[in-house]
PDBQT receptor file of N, H, CA, C and O in Angstrom, charges set to zero:
ATOM      1  N   UNK A   1       0.823  -1.200   0.000  1.00  0.00    +0.000 N 
ATOM      2  CA  UNK A   1       0.000   0.000   0.000  1.00  0.00    +0.000 C 
ATOM      3  C   UNK A   1       0.859   1.253   0.000  1.00  0.00    +0.000 C 
ATOM      4  O   UNK A   1       0.468   2.263  -0.585  1.00  0.00    +0.000 OA
ATOM      5  N   UNK A   2       2.000   1.212   0.630  1.00  0.00    +0.000 N 
ATOM      6  H   UNK A   2       2.318   0.392   1.105  1.00  0.00    +0.000 HD
ATOM      7  CA  UNK A   2       2.881   2.379   0.628  1.00  0.00    +0.000 C 
ATOM      8  C   UNK A   2       3.357   2.713  -0.779  1.00  0.00    +0.000 C 
ATOM      9  O   UNK A   2       3.525   3.885  -1.115  1.00  0.00    +0.000 OA
ATOM     10  N   UNK A   3       3.572   1.706  -1.593  1.00  0.00    +0.000 N 
ATOM     11  H   UNK A   3       3.435   0.754  -1.321  1.00  0.00    +0.000 HD
ATOM     12  CA  UNK A   3       3.999   1.932  -2.972  1.00  0.00    +0.000 C 
ATOM     13  C   UNK A   3       2.931   2.720  -3.724  1.00  0.00    +0.000 C 
ATOM     14  O   UNK A   3       3.246   3.675  -4.434  1.00  0.00    +0.000 OA
ATOM     15  N   UNK A   4       1.668   2.322  -3.569  1.00  0.00    +0.000 N 
ATOM     16  H   UNK A   4       1.412   1.547  -2.993  1.00  0.00    +0.000 HD
ATOM     17  CA  UNK A   4       0.575   3.027  -4.252  1.00  0.00    +0.000 C 
ATOM     18  C   UNK A   4       0.372   4.422  -3.680  1.00  0.00    +0.000 C 
ATOM     19  O   UNK A   4       0.114   5.364  -4.430  1.00  0.00    +0.000 OA
ATOM     20  N   UNK A   5       0.483   4.567  -2.373  1.00  0.00    +0.000 N 
ATOM     21  H   UNK A   5       0.692   3.802  -1.764  1.00  0.00    +0.000 HD
ATOM     22  CA  UNK A   5       0.355   5.896  -1.764  1.00  0.00    +0.000 C 
ATOM     23  C   UNK A   5       1.388   6.855  -2.338  1.00  0.00    +0.000 C 
ATOM     24  O   UNK A   5       1.061   7.995  -2.671  1.00  0.00    +0.000 OA
ATOM     25  N   UNK A   6       2.623   6.406  -2.457  1.00  0.00    +0.000 N 
ATOM     26  H   UNK A   6       2.889   5.480  -2.187  1.00  0.00    +0.000 HD
ATOM     27  CA  UNK A   6       3.680   7.255  -3.008  1.00  0.00    +0.000 C 
ATOM     28  C   UNK A   6       3.430   7.552  -4.484  1.00  0.00    +0.000 C 
ATOM     29  O   UNK A   6       3.650   8.677  -4.934  1.00  0.00    +0.000 OA
ATOM     30  N   UNK A   7       2.976   6.562  -5.236  1.00  0.00    +0.000 N 
ATOM     31  H   UNK A   7       2.797   5.648  -4.871  1.00  0.00    +0.000 HD
ATOM     32  CA  UNK A   7       2.713   6.760  -6.661  1.00  0.00    +0.000 C 
ATOM     33  C   UNK A   7       1.545   7.723  -6.874  1.00  0.00    +0.000 C 
ATOM     34  O   UNK A   7       1.604   8.583  -7.752  1.00  0.00    +0.000 OA
ATOM     35  N   UNK A   8       0.490   7.584  -6.080  1.00  0.00    +0.000 N 
ATOM     36  H   UNK A   8       0.442   6.886  -5.366  1.00  0.00    +0.000 HD
ATOM     37  CA  UNK A   8      -0.676   8.458  -6.213  1.00  0.00    +0.000 C 
ATOM     38  C   UNK A   8      -0.396   9.888  -5.767  1.00  0.00    +0.000 C 
ATOM     39  O   UNK A   8      -1.086  10.812  -6.196  1.00  0.00    +0.000 OA
ATOM     40  N   UNK A   9       0.598  10.081  -4.918  1.00  0.00    +0.000 N 
ATOM     41  H   UNK A   9       1.159   9.329  -4.569  1.00  0.00    +0.000 HD
ATOM     42  CA  UNK A   9       0.889  11.421  -4.407  1.00  0.00    +0.000 C 
ATOM     43  C   UNK A   9       1.279  12.383  -5.518  1.00  0.00    +0.000 C 
ATOM     44  O   UNK A   9       1.019  13.582  -5.418  1.00  0.00    +0.000 OA
ATOM     45  N   UNK A  10       1.895  11.877  -6.568  1.00  0.00    +0.000 N 
ATOM     46  H   UNK A  10       2.106  10.903  -6.650  1.00  0.00    +0.000 HD
ATOM     47  CA  UNK A  10       2.349  12.746  -7.654  1.00  0.00    +0.000 C 
ATOM     48  C   UNK A  10       1.426  12.736  -8.868  1.00  0.00    +0.000 C 
ATOM     49  O   UNK A  10       1.782  13.270  -9.918  1.00  0.00    +0.000 OA
ATOM     50  N   UNK A  11       0.236  12.133  -8.736  1.00  0.00    +0.000 N 
ATOM     51  H   UNK A  11      -0.054  11.700  -7.883  1.00  0.00    +0.000 HD
ATOM     52  CA  UNK A  11      -0.691  11.999  -9.859  1.00  0.00    +0.000 C 
ATOM     53  C   UNK A  11      -1.979  12.759  -9.560  1.00  0.00    +0.000 C 
ATOM     54  O   UNK A  11      -2.538  12.648  -8.468  1.00  0.00    +0.000 OA
ATOM     55  N   UNK A  12      -2.438  13.523 -10.532  1.00  0.00    +0.000 N 
ATOM     56  H   UNK A  12      -1.984  13.613 -11.418  1.00  0.00    +0.000 HD
ATOM     57  CA  UNK A  12      -3.718  14.220 -10.404  1.00  0.00    +0.000 C 
ATOM     58  C   UNK A  12      -4.864  13.239 -10.625  1.00  0.00    +0.000 C 
ATOM     59  O   UNK A  12      -4.713  12.290 -11.395  1.00  0.00    +0.000 OA
ATOM     60  N   UNK A  13      -6.009  13.444  -9.965  1.00  0.00    +0.000 N 
ATOM     61  H   UNK A  13      -6.131  14.215  -9.340  1.00  0.00    +0.000 HD
ATOM     62  CA  UNK A  13      -7.163  12.575 -10.207  1.00  0.00    +0.000 C 
ATOM     63  C   UNK A  13      -7.550  12.574 -11.682  1.00  0.00    +0.000 C 
ATOM     64  O   UNK A  13      -7.542  13.610 -12.348  1.00  0.00    +0.000 OA
ATOM     65  N   UNK A  14      -7.885  11.395 -12.168  1.00  0.00    +0.000 N 
ATOM     66  H   UNK A  14      -7.891  10.554 -11.627  1.00  0.00    +0.000 HD
ATOM     67  CA  UNK A  14      -8.249  11.241 -13.572  1.00  0.00    +0.000 C 
ATOM     68  C   UNK A  14      -7.084  10.806 -14.439  1.00  0.00    +0.000 C 
ATOM     69  O   UNK A  14      -7.248  10.620 -15.645  1.00  0.00    +0.000 OA
ATOM     70  N   UNK A  15      -5.914  10.639 -13.850  1.00  0.00    +0.000 N 
ATOM     71  H   UNK A  15      -5.780  10.789 -12.871  1.00  0.00    +0.000 HD
ATOM     72  CA  UNK A  15      -4.724  10.212 -14.587  1.00  0.00    +0.000 C 
ATOM     73  C   UNK A  15      -4.199   8.903 -14.025  1.00  0.00    +0.000 C 
ATOM     74  O   UNK A  15      -4.652   8.431 -12.982  1.00  0.00    +0.000 OA
ATOM     75  N   UNK A  16      -3.240   8.326 -14.728  1.00  0.00    +0.000 N 
ATOM     76  H   UNK A  16      -2.872   8.709 -15.575  1.00  0.00    +0.000 HD
ATOM     77  CA  UNK A  16      -2.629   7.077 -14.295  1.00  0.00    +0.000 C 
ATOM     78  C   UNK A  16      -1.226   7.323 -13.784  1.00  0.00    +0.000 C 
ATOM     79  O   UNK A  16      -0.585   8.314 -14.135  1.00  0.00    +0.000 OA
ATOM     80  N   UNK A  17      -0.758   6.407 -12.948  1.00  0.00    +0.000 N 
ATOM     81  H   UNK A  17      -1.279   5.603 -12.663  1.00  0.00    +0.000 HD
ATOM     82  CA  UNK A  17       0.602   6.475 -12.441  1.00  0.00    +0.000 C 
ATOM     83  C   UNK A  17       1.575   6.072 -13.544  1.00  0.00    +0.000 C 
ATOM     84  O   UNK A  17       1.171   5.582 -14.598  1.00  0.00    +0.000 OA
ATOM     85  N   UNK A  18       2.834   6.283 -13.289  1.00  0.00    +0.000 N 
ATOM     86  H   UNK A  18       3.162   6.681 -12.432  1.00  0.00    +0.000 HD
ATOM     87  CA  UNK A  18       3.862   5.722 -14.161  1.00  0.00    +0.000 C 
ATOM     88  C   UNK A  18       3.874   4.216 -13.925  1.00  0.00    +0.000 C 
ATOM     89  O   UNK A  18       3.273   3.732 -12.966  1.00  0.00    +0.000 OA
ATOM     90  N   UNK A  19       4.546   3.487 -14.782  1.00  0.00    +0.000 N 
ATOM     91  H   UNK A  19       5.034   3.880 -15.561  1.00  0.00    +0.000 HD
ATOM     92  CA  UNK A  19       4.631   2.034 -14.624  1.00  0.00    +0.000 C 
ATOM     93  C   UNK A  19       5.363   1.726 -13.316  1.00  0.00    +0.000 C 
ATOM     94  O   UNK A  19       6.462   2.224 -13.075  1.00  0.00    +0.000 OA
ATOM     95  N   UNK A  20       4.742   0.904 -12.483  1.00  0.00    +0.000 N 
ATOM     96  H   UNK A  20       3.849   0.499 -12.679  1.00  0.00    +0.000 HD
ATOM     97  CA  UNK A  20       5.341   0.524 -11.206  1.00  0.00    +0.000 C 
ATOM     98  C   UNK A  20       5.962  -0.859 -11.351  1.00  0.00    +0.000 C 
ATOM     99  O   UNK A  20       5.252  -1.865 -11.378  1.00  0.00    +0.000 OA
ATOM    100  N   UNK A  21       7.267  -0.906 -11.442  1.00  0.00    +0.000 N 
ATOM    101  H   UNK A  21       7.843  -0.089 -11.420  1.00  0.00    +0.000 HD
ATOM    102  CA  UNK A  21       7.959  -2.164 -11.685  1.00  0.00    +0.000 C 
ATOM    103  C   UNK A  21       7.771  -3.158 -10.540  1.00  0.00    +0.000 C 
ATOM    104  O   UNK A  21       7.671  -4.362 -10.777  1.00  0.00    +0.000 OA
ATOM    105  N   UNK A  22       7.723  -2.663  -9.299  1.00  0.00    +0.000 N 
ATOM    106  H   UNK A  22       7.805  -1.685  -9.107  1.00  0.00    +0.000 HD
ATOM    107  CA  UNK A  22       7.560  -3.561  -8.166  1.00  0.00    +0.000 C 
ATOM    108  C   UNK A  22       6.095  -3.948  -7.928  1.00  0.00    +0.000 C 
ATOM    109  O   UNK A  22       5.787  -4.636  -6.954  1.00  0.00    +0.000 OA
ATOM    110  N   UNK A  23       5.204  -3.514  -8.805  1.00  0.00    +0.000 N 
ATOM    111  H   UNK A  23       5.455  -2.956  -9.596  1.00  0.00    +0.000 HD
ATOM    112  CA  UNK A  23       3.795  -3.912  -8.748  1.00  0.00    +0.000 C 
ATOM    113  C   UNK A  23       3.434  -4.611 -10.058  1.00  0.00    +0.000 C 
ATOM    114  O   UNK A  23       2.402  -4.328 -10.667  1.00  0.00    +0.000 OA
ATOM    115  N   UNK A  24       4.293  -5.516 -10.472  1.00  0.00    +0.000 N 
ATOM    116  H   UNK A  24       5.132  -5.746  -9.977  1.00  0.00    +0.000 HD
ATOM    117  CA  UNK A  24       4.077  -6.326 -11.672  1.00  0.00    +0.000 C 
ATOM    118  C   UNK A  24       4.024  -5.486 -12.943  1.00  0.00    +0.000 C 
ATOM    119  O   UNK A  24       3.321  -5.821 -13.895  1.00  0.00    +0.000 OA
ATOM    120  N   UNK A  25       4.781  -4.386 -12.943  1.00  0.00    +0.000 N 
ATOM    121  H   UNK A  25       5.353  -4.113 -12.169  1.00  0.00    +0.000 HD
ATOM    122  CA  UNK A  25       4.889  -3.484 -14.098  1.00  0.00    +0.000 C 
ATOM    123  C   UNK A  25       3.533  -3.001 -14.602  1.00  0.00    +0.000 C 
ATOM    124  O   UNK A  25       3.262  -3.017 -15.803  1.00  0.00    +0.000 OA
ATOM    125  N   UNK A  26       2.700  -2.580 -13.686  1.00  0.00    +0.000 N 
ATOM    126  H   UNK A  26       2.920  -2.567 -12.711  1.00  0.00    +0.000 HD
ATOM    127  CA  UNK A  26       1.360  -2.100 -14.044  1.00  0.00    +0.000 C 
ATOM    128  C   UNK A  26       1.240  -0.596 -13.838  1.00  0.00    +0.000 C 
ATOM    129  O   UNK A  26       2.025   0.015 -13.112  1.00  0.00    +0.000 OA
ATOM    130  N   UNK A  27       0.238  -0.015 -14.495  1.00  0.00    +0.000 N 
ATOM    131  H   UNK A  27      -0.399  -0.512 -15.084  1.00  0.00    +0.000 HD
ATOM    132  CA  UNK A  27      -0.160   1.366 -14.288  1.00  0.00    +0.000 C 
ATOM    133  C   UNK A  27      -1.413   1.334 -13.421  1.00  0.00    +0.000 C 
ATOM    134  O   UNK A  27      -2.203   0.395 -13.513  1.00  0.00    +0.000 OA
ATOM    135  N   UNK A  28      -1.602   2.338 -12.589  1.00  0.00    +0.000 N 
ATOM    136  H   UNK A  28      -0.960   3.101 -12.514  1.00  0.00    +0.000 HD
ATOM    137  CA  UNK A  28      -2.790   2.412 -11.752  1.00  0.00    +0.000 C 
ATOM    138  C   UNK A  28      -3.484   3.749 -11.986  1.00  0.00    +0.000 C 
ATOM    139  O   UNK A  28      -2.846   4.802 -12.000  1.00  0.00    +0.000 OA
ATOM    140  N   UNK A  29      -4.793   3.691 -12.168  1.00  0.00    +0.000 N 
ATOM    141  H   UNK A  29      -5.312   2.837 -12.156  1.00  0.00    +0.000 HD
ATOM    142  CA  UNK A  29      -5.620   4.870 -12.425  1.00  0.00    +0.000 C 
ATOM    143  C   UNK A  29      -6.039   5.490 -11.093  1.00  0.00    +0.000 C 
ATOM    144  O   UNK A  29      -6.456   4.781 -10.177  1.00  0.00    +0.000 OA
ATOM    145  N   UNK A  30      -5.926   6.806 -10.991  1.00  0.00    +0.000 N 
ATOM    146  H   UNK A  30      -5.587   7.382 -11.735  1.00  0.00    +0.000 HD
ATOM    147  CA  UNK A  30      -6.372   7.520  -9.795  1.00  0.00    +0.000 C 
ATOM    148  C   UNK A  30      -7.707   8.191 -10.126  1.00  0.00    +0.000 C 
ATOM    149  O   UNK A  30      -7.736   9.200 -10.829  1.00  0.00    +0.000 OA
ATOM    150  N   UNK A  31      -8.800   7.638  -9.626  1.00  0.00    +0.000 N 
ATOM    151  H   UNK A  31      -8.776   6.817  -9.055  1.00  0.00    +0.000 HD
ATOM    152  CA  UNK A  31     -10.124   8.197  -9.962  1.00  0.00    +0.000 C 
ATOM    153  C   UNK A  31     -10.405   9.481  -9.196  1.00  0.00    +0.000 C 
ATOM    154  O   UNK A  31      -9.692   9.829  -8.255  1.00  0.00    +0.000 OA
ATOM    155  N   UNK A  32     -11.457  10.179  -9.615  1.00  0.00    +0.000 N 
ATOM    156  H   UNK A  32     -12.036   9.896 -10.380  1.00  0.00    +0.000 HD
ATOM    157  CA  UNK A  32     -11.951  11.337  -8.880  1.00  0.00    +0.000 C 
ATOM    158  C   UNK A  32     -12.698  10.811  -7.660  1.00  0.00    +0.000 C 
ATOM    159  O   UNK A  32     -13.541   9.922  -7.787  1.00  0.00    +0.000 OA
ATOM    160  N   UNK A  33     -12.400  11.344  -6.493  1.00  0.00    +0.000 N 
ATOM    161  H   UNK A  33     -11.715  12.065  -6.391  1.00  0.00    +0.000 HD
ATOM    162  CA  UNK A  33     -13.060  10.881  -5.280  1.00  0.00    +0.000 C 
ATOM    163  C   UNK A  33     -14.131  11.836  -4.788  1.00  0.00    +0.000 C 
ATOM    164  O   UNK A  33     -14.917  11.476  -3.913  1.00  0.00    +0.000 OA
ATOM    165  N   UNK A  34     -14.181  13.028  -5.321  1.00  0.00    +0.000 N 
ATOM    166  H   UNK A  34     -13.542  13.321  -6.033  1.00  0.00    +0.000 HD
ATOM    167  CA  UNK A  34     -15.182  13.988  -4.892  1.00  0.00    +0.000 C 
ATOM    168  C   UNK A  34     -16.250  14.120  -5.958  1.00  0.00    +0.000 C 
ATOM    169  O   UNK A  34     -15.981  13.926  -7.144  1.00  0.00    +0.000 OA
ATOM    170  N   UNK A  35     -17.438  14.443  -5.545  1.00  0.00    +0.000 N 
ATOM    171  H   UNK A  35     -17.657  14.600  -4.582  1.00  0.00    +0.000 HD
ATOM    172  CA  UNK A  35     -18.527  14.655  -6.490  1.00  0.00    +0.000 C 
ATOM    173  C   UNK A  35     -18.682  16.156  -6.670  1.00  0.00    +0.000 C 
ATOM    174  O   UNK A  35     -19.143  16.864  -5.775  1.00  0.00    +0.000 OA
ATOM    175  N   UNK A  36     -18.291  16.617  -7.829  1.00  0.00    +0.000 N 
ATOM    176  H   UNK A  36     -17.916  16.041  -8.556  1.00  0.00    +0.000 HD
ATOM    177  CA  UNK A  36     -18.412  18.022  -8.180  1.00  0.00    +0.000 C 
ATOM    178  C   UNK A  36     -19.181  18.113  -9.488  1.00  0.00    +0.000 C 
ATOM    179  O   UNK A  36     -19.056  17.222 -10.329  1.00  0.00    +0.000 OA
ATOM    180  N   UNK A  37     -19.964  19.150  -9.684  1.00  0.00    +0.000 N 
ATOM    181  H   UNK A  37     -20.066  19.874  -9.001  1.00  0.00    +0.000 HD
ATOM    182  CA  UNK A  37     -20.765  19.241 -10.907  1.00  0.00    +0.000 C 
ATOM    183  C   UNK A  37     -19.943  19.201 -12.194  1.00  0.00    +0.000 C 
ATOM    184  O   UNK A  37     -20.417  18.689 -13.208  1.00  0.00    +0.000 OA
ATOM    185  N   UNK A  38     -18.726  19.731 -12.170  1.00  0.00    +0.000 N 
ATOM    186  H   UNK A  38     -18.341  20.147 -11.346  1.00  0.00    +0.000 HD
ATOM    187  CA  UNK A  38     -17.929  19.780 -13.390  1.00  0.00    +0.000 C 
ATOM    188  C   UNK A  38     -16.956  18.613 -13.520  1.00  0.00    +0.000 C 
ATOM    189  O   UNK A  38     -16.213  18.545 -14.499  1.00  0.00    +0.000 OA
ATOM    190  N   UNK A  39     -16.944  17.682 -12.543  1.00  0.00    +0.000 N 
ATOM    191  H   UNK A  39     -17.547  17.738 -11.748  1.00  0.00    +0.000 HD
ATOM    192  CA  UNK A  39     -16.052  16.522 -12.608  1.00  0.00    +0.000 C 
ATOM    193  C   UNK A  39     -16.847  15.252 -12.344  1.00  0.00    +0.000 C 
ATOM    194  O   UNK A  39     -17.518  15.134 -11.318  1.00  0.00    +0.000 OA
ATOM    195  N   UNK A  40     -16.771  14.314 -13.260  1.00  0.00    +0.000 N 
ATOM    196  H   UNK A  40     -16.226  14.410 -14.093  1.00  0.00    +0.000 HD
ATOM    197  CA  UNK A  40     -17.459  13.044 -13.030  1.00  0.00    +0.000 C 
ATOM    198  C   UNK A  40     -16.753  12.227 -11.942  1.00  0.00    +0.000 C 
ATOM    199  O   UNK A  40     -15.534  12.312 -11.795  1.00  0.00    +0.000 OA
ATOM    200  N   UNK A  41     -17.502  11.455 -11.198  1.00  0.00    +0.000 N 
ATOM    201  H   UNK A  41     -18.493  11.386 -11.317  1.00  0.00    +0.000 HD
ATOM    202  CA  UNK A  41     -16.922  10.625 -10.137  1.00  0.00    +0.000 C 
ATOM    203  C   UNK A  41     -17.273   9.168 -10.389  1.00  0.00    +0.000 C 
ATOM    204  O   UNK A  41     -18.391   8.860 -10.801  1.00  0.00    +0.000 OA
ATOM    205  N   UNK A  42     -16.334   8.277 -10.146  1.00  0.00    +0.000 N 
ATOM    206  H   UNK A  42     -15.426   8.527  -9.811  1.00  0.00    +0.000 HD
ATOM    207  CA  UNK A  42     -16.586   6.853 -10.241  1.00  0.00    +0.000 C 
ATOM    208  C   UNK A  42     -16.767   6.327 -11.649  1.00  0.00    +0.000 C 
ATOM    209  O   UNK A  42     -17.378   5.275 -11.835  1.00  0.00    +0.000 OA
ATOM    210  N   UNK A  43     -16.255   7.026 -12.639  1.00  0.00    +0.000 N 
ATOM    211  H   UNK A  43     -15.759   7.880 -12.488  1.00  0.00    +0.000 HD
ATOM    212  CA  UNK A  43     -16.386   6.584 -14.013  1.00  0.00    +0.000 C 
ATOM    213  C   UNK A  43     -15.069   6.005 -14.493  1.00  0.00    +0.000 C 
ATOM    214  O   UNK A  43     -14.007   6.322 -13.956  1.00  0.00    +0.000 OA
ATOM    215  N   UNK A  44     -15.145   5.151 -15.512  1.00  0.00    +0.000 N 
ATOM    216  H   UNK A  44     -16.007   4.893 -15.948  1.00  0.00    +0.000 HD
ATOM    217  CA  UNK A  44     -13.894   4.674 -16.087  1.00  0.00    +0.000 C 
ATOM    218  C   UNK A  44     -13.318   5.779 -16.967  1.00  0.00    +0.000 C 
ATOM    219  O   UNK A  44     -13.965   6.806 -17.173  1.00  0.00    +0.000 OA
ATOM    220  N   UNK A  45     -12.125   5.580 -17.480  1.00  0.00    +0.000 N 
ATOM    221  H   UNK A  45     -11.600   4.746 -17.312  1.00  0.00    +0.000 HD
ATOM    222  CA  UNK A  45     -11.427   6.626 -18.223  1.00  0.00    +0.000 C 
ATOM    223  C   UNK A  45     -12.207   7.089 -19.448  1.00  0.00    +0.000 C 
ATOM    224  O   UNK A  45     -12.260   8.286 -19.732  1.00  0.00    +0.000 OA
ATOM    225  N   UNK A  46     -12.811   6.156 -20.172  1.00  0.00    +0.000 N 
ATOM    226  H   UNK A  46     -12.768   5.184 -19.941  1.00  0.00    +0.000 HD
ATOM    227  CA  UNK A  46     -13.561   6.532 -21.372  1.00  0.00    +0.000 C 
ATOM    228  C   UNK A  46     -14.802   7.354 -21.007  1.00  0.00    +0.000 C 
ATOM    229  O   UNK A  46     -15.110   8.342 -21.673  1.00  0.00    +0.000 OA
ATOM    230  N   UNK A  47     -15.506   6.948 -19.958  1.00  0.00    +0.000 N 
ATOM    231  H   UNK A  47     -15.256   6.145 -19.417  1.00  0.00    +0.000 HD
ATOM    232  CA  UNK A  47     -16.696   7.684 -19.537  1.00  0.00    +0.000 C 
ATOM    233  C   UNK A  47     -16.322   9.069 -19.023  1.00  0.00    +0.000 C 
ATOM    234  O   UNK A  47     -17.018  10.044 -19.307  1.00  0.00    +0.000 OA
ATOM    235  N   UNK A  48     -15.236   9.162 -18.276  1.00  0.00    +0.000 N 
ATOM    236  H   UNK A  48     -14.671   8.370 -18.045  1.00  0.00    +0.000 HD
ATOM    237  CA  UNK A  48     -14.795  10.456 -17.757  1.00  0.00    +0.000 C 
ATOM    238  C   UNK A  48     -14.429  11.391 -18.900  1.00  0.00    +0.000 C 
ATOM    239  O   UNK A  48     -14.741  12.580 -18.847  1.00  0.00    +0.000 OA
ATOM    240  N   UNK A  49     -13.775  10.875 -19.925  1.00  0.00    +0.000 N 
ATOM    241  H   UNK A  49     -13.522   9.909 -19.968  1.00  0.00    +0.000 HD
ATOM    242  CA  UNK A  49     -13.418  11.695 -21.070  1.00  0.00    +0.000 C 
ATOM    243  C   UNK A  49     -14.661  12.204 -21.784  1.00  0.00    +0.000 C 
ATOM    244  O   UNK A  49     -14.706  13.370 -22.178  1.00  0.00    +0.000 OA
ATOM    245  N   UNK A  50     -15.661  11.364 -21.957  1.00  0.00    +0.000 N 
ATOM    246  H   UNK A  50     -15.624  10.417 -21.637  1.00  0.00    +0.000 HD
ATOM    247  CA  UNK A  50     -16.912  11.782 -22.590  1.00  0.00    +0.000 C 
ATOM    248  C   UNK A  50     -17.606  12.853 -21.760  1.00  0.00    +0.000 C 
ATOM    249  O   UNK A  50     -18.151  13.807 -22.315  1.00  0.00    +0.000 OA
ATOM    250  N   UNK A  51     -17.594  12.709 -20.432  1.00  0.00    +0.000 N 
ATOM    251  H   UNK A  51     -17.151  11.934 -19.981  1.00  0.00    +0.000 HD
ATOM    252  CA  UNK A  51     -18.225  13.706 -19.566  1.00  0.00    +0.000 C 
ATOM    253  C   UNK A  51     -17.504  15.044 -19.651  1.00  0.00    +0.000 C 
ATOM    254  O   UNK A  51     -18.142  16.096 -19.637  1.00  0.00    +0.000 OA
ATOM    255  N   UNK A  52     -16.182  15.009 -19.739  1.00  0.00    +0.000 N 
ATOM    256  H   UNK A  52     -15.663  14.154 -19.750  1.00  0.00    +0.000 HD
ATOM    257  CA  UNK A  52     -15.420  16.242 -19.830  1.00  0.00    +0.000 C 
ATOM    258  C   UNK A  52     -15.632  16.954 -21.160  1.00  0.00    +0.000 C 
ATOM    259  O   UNK A  52     -15.482  18.174 -21.232  1.00  0.00    +0.000 OA
ATOM    260  N   UNK A  53     -15.974  16.225 -22.203  1.00  0.00    +0.000 N 
ATOM    261  H   UNK A  53     -16.096  15.234 -22.144  1.00  0.00    +0.000 HD
ATOM    262  CA  UNK A  53     -16.228  16.828 -23.507  1.00  0.00    +0.000 C 
ATOM    263  C   UNK A  53     -17.554  17.582 -23.540  1.00  0.00    +0.000 C 
ATOM    264  O   UNK A  53     -17.742  18.473 -24.368  1.00  0.00    +0.000 OA
ATOM    265  N   UNK A  54     -18.480  17.228 -22.637  1.00  0.00    +0.000 N 
ATOM    266  H   UNK A  54     -18.328  16.504 -21.964  1.00  0.00    +0.000 HD
ATOM    267  CA  UNK A  54     -19.808  17.859 -22.633  1.00  0.00    +0.000 C 
ATOM    268  C   UNK A  54     -19.757  19.293 -22.165  1.00  0.00    +0.000 C 
ATOM    269  O   UNK A  54     -20.790  19.961 -22.105  1.00  0.00    +0.000 OA
TER     270      UNK A  54
């Protein structure tokens, strides 16, 4: 969990981390955690992109 905490610290919500080699070389998406009228919450990347285009 510390690895993800450190990786998420430098990532804005709605973006992915850099490749984490010690986590099986995966990227992790940091979702939006707040519900704001201009930001979708709990959507996958494609849905969030569509919402931002509106």
